[in-house]
N, C-alpha and C positions, 0 to 999 in steps of 0.2 A: 533550574541550574543551567548555566550556559558555559560552553567551552569553545575555544577558538583554536584553529590550526592554520598554518600557512598554506595558501593555494599555490599550485605550480603556475608558472607563467602561461598565459593564454596564447594560443596560436592566432595568427591573423586569419581573417575570414577568407574562405575559398571563393573564388570568382568563377563565373560561367566560362570565362576564357580558359582557366586552368582545367576545368572539367572537360571542355572540348579538346584541349591538347592531350590530356591523358587518354580520352576515348578515341582520339584521332578522327573527330568529326567537326563539323562547323558549329559555331556558337548558336546559330539559328536552329540547328537540329537539336541541341541541348534544350533550348528554350521551348521548342515545340513539344518535346517529350515531357518536360516538367509541367507544361500547361495542358498536356494531353490533347493537343490540337494537331490536325493535319495527319497525313499518312506517313508512317515511318516503318521501315522493315523491322521485323521482330528481333533479328540478331543485332541490329543497330541499337534498338531500344534496350536490350539486355546489356550490351556493352556500355552504354551511357549510364544505366542505373547501377552497374557494378562500380563505375567510377564515382558516381554520386554517393553511394553508400561508403566506399572506401575512404573518401575525402571528407565526408560529413557536410556535403554541400547543401545549402538552403537557399532557394530562390528568394528574390526580393519582390514582394507583391505591391509595395508602395513606391516603386522607383518612378523616375520621370516627374510628371507634374505633381505627384503626391509625396515627393521625397522629403519635403519639409514638414509633413504631417507629424504632430506630436503623437507619441505612443500612449494611447489611452486604454489599451487592452491588457488584461491579465489572463493568460491561458491557464486553464485548470483541467488536468487529465487524471481521471479516476477510473478504477476498474468497473464500477457498477453504480447504478442508481436504485436498483431493487434492494440492495443490501442497506439497511437502515443506518449502518455506521457512516456511510459516506454522505447522505443528505444532512446529517448532523454536522459534519465537517463543513459542508457547503453553507450551512446557516452561519457558522462562525466566519467564514470567508466573506459572506455578504454583509454581515454586521461590521466587519473591518473596513469594507469598501464604502459604506454609506455616506461618510463625510468627505469622500473624494470624488474626482471626476473619472476614476477608473471603472471599467466595465469588465466583468468576468465572462469569458467564453469557455463553455464547459464541453468536454468530450469524454466519452466512455470507451474503454478498451476491451471489456469483457475478459479481463485478466490475460490478454494476449500481447506479449511484448513486441511482436512484429507490427501489430496494429498500433500500438503506442508509438512506434518509430514513425509510421506514416502520419499520425496525428501531430506529433511534435514537429515534424518537418513542415506540415501545413500551417501550424500556429506560428512557428518562427518566421515563416515567409511574410507574415504581416507585421514583423518587428514589434512584438509586444513589449510592455514595460517589464514583465516578469512572467515566469511560467511555474506553476505548482503541480507536482506529480505525487502519486502515492507510492511510497517505498523506494528501494534502491535497485530493483531488478529491471535493468534496461538492456537493450542490445548494445553492442560496441558502437554502432553507428549513432544511436540515440545519444549515448554518452559523449561521443565526439562532437555532435552538433551542439549539445548543450554547453560543453566546455568552450567551444569556439564562438558561441553566440555573444558572450560578454554581458548578457542580461542577468538579472537576479533569477536564480533557480532554487526553488524550495522543494525538498523531498520530505513529504509528510508521513506521519503515522509511526515511523520507526527511527531509532537513533543508534542502532547496533552496528552501523557501518560508517566509514568516512563519507561525508556528503560531497557533492560537486561544489556546492556553495553553502547552503544552510539546511539543516535537518531539524524538523519540529515534530515531536511525538514522544512515544514511550519506548523504553527499553523492554522488548518482549522477552528477552532472556531473563531479565530481572523480574518481570511479571510472573513468568513461569516458576522461577525460584521462590518468589513470595507465596505463590499458591501452595507449593510443596511444603514450605515451612509452616504456613497457616494450618494445613490439614494434619501435618505431623503433630503440631501443637494441640490439635483437637483429639488426638489419640488414635488416628488411623495408621495402620501399618501394612495393609494389603491393598495395593493400588492397581487400578485399571485405567486405560485411556481409550476414549471414543473420539474419533476425528474424521476429517475429510482430506481432500487432495492437498498434499504439501507442495506439489509442483506449482499449483496456481496460488496457493496461500503460504508464501515463505514465512510470514510472521507466525503462523500457527506452529510451524516446525521449530522456530526459535523458542517459543513458549514451552514446547515439549522438551527441548534440550535443557532449558532452565529448570523445569520440573525434575528431570532425571538427575541433574546436578544436586538439587536440594535433597532428593531421596538418597543419593549415593553418600552424601555427607552424614546421613544417619544409618548407613548400612542397609538401605532399602532399594528396591527396584520397582519398575512398572511390571507387574506380573502378567498382565494380559492386555491385548490390543484388539480393537475392532475399528478399523479405519476404512472408509469408503474411498474409491478412486475419484469420484465425482465431486461436485461442489457441495457446500454445506446446506442443509435444510432441516426443518422440523421432522419431516418424514424420514430423512436419512438418519437423523439422530435416534429416532424411535426404532428403526430397523437394526441399527448397529448396537443399540442397547440390548435388544432381544438377543442378538448374537453373542455379545459379551456375557450376558447373564447365563446363557446356555453353555458356553464353553468354559467359563471360569466362575462358577457359583460361589467360590470362597472370597471373591473380591469384595472388600468393604466399601470402597469409594472409587468412583470414576471421575477423572478430570476430562472435561470435554474441550474440543478445539474452539468452540464459541457458544454463545447463548442459544442460537438457533438449534444446534445439535443437542444442547442440554435440555431445552424445553421438550424436544422430542423424547429424551430419556425420561422426563417427568411423566409425559403422556403414556409411555409404555408402562411405567410403574402404576399409574392410576388404573390402566386397563387390566393389569394382571394382579392387582391387589397387593403389590409390594409396598410396604410402609417406609416412607422417607422420614428421617434418615436412619431409622433403627435397623431395617433389613438391608438397606442399600442407600448410599449417599451419592449426591450429584453436585459437581462444581463446574461452573461455566466460565465464560470470559466475554466481556463487553459491557455488561450492566444495562441491557436493554429494558425498556419499560414493560414488555410482555413478561419478563422474568419476575419483576417486582409485583405484577398483578396476578400471579398464580395463587391458588388457594394457600400454598406454602411458598412464600417468596424465595426465588432461586438464589442459592449461594453462588457468588460470582465475584469477579474482579472488574472494576469499571475503569476504562480509560477516558480521558477528558477530551472527547472528540470535538465538541464545539470550541473548546480552548485551542485545540490544535489548529483549526481553521483561522481563528482570530489572531493567534500569535504568528501564524505564517504571513498574514497580510501586514501585521504590525512590523515584522522584521524587514520587509521590503520597503515599507513606507519610511522607516527610520533611516534607511540607507539605500536610496534608489539606484546608486551605482554599485556594482559588485565590488566588495572589499577584497583586500589581498588575503585575508584570513578566513578560513572556514568557520562556521558557527554551528553549534549544537544547542538546541533549546529543548530541555526535558520538561514535558508537561505533566509527568508523573501518573500515578494511578492510585486507586483505593480499593481495599477489600470490603465487599458487602457481605457480612456473615450469612444473611438469609436464614432459611430454615430447612434446606435440603442437604446440608452437610454440617 
């Protein structure tokens, strides 16, 4: 499913002269600070960087003799390579690039939006053909730089907010809602939630909100929560499942923030002799291979991650120049019933 919206008029690109004027320094001082060369007083550096961030300035790394170089780079900025979700997206991106002259340049942010800002500035300095990012959570300066760049910008994984240019992915609110409706249809009435840090993983929060909406429509609520403040992992899922079971023994089914956490829940049940799904049921999100390979395949919802990467590249190849209308490409999801819920 594709939707289109009108984009606001793009602002003209900010020049080094305009940054220098705002910071009340010379253009050469701005250039030295952006290239991190030469000695510059710290208060001068702070004043220039304040102007850079406020104006969304991006230096031009291919000026001068390379100004006529065609843009063959596609910047890809993702939160992590250790999370199996994102390597699958990269596989789709690479497949989409195979028949082209474009090359992907990949950066990871470790879920830090300030780090993303620095990476986006560095990538845009090389005048790429496009830039692909995960999600909609950016600093105001990152958003300003991307808006002013004029290049194709793809925000991947999520379609629950208006994109800068094009969004490709899944509605996580609808995914959470679908999980709730599926489990209610299976006869569950007493729900728990096991999760990880919502600050770093905004999409997990959206799924939780969708779940709560589905439950509310049937007069139900999430009765108990066990949520860790750190990132998701199998070990964290196991520990939080133990906590949920101890604090809310009457819960019939727990919905997990992702499959890593859910697999940890399965391991806790195996270790403590809890029978799945008769004594306790577990439902994940992502559809990872490890969940399918468990003695009882994990009940989960699968997003089409390879397709997200592939469709992202196809979108920019179909229209290399940024169009006037925003585009939303819904890659959908599917429920895998499994045997744990």
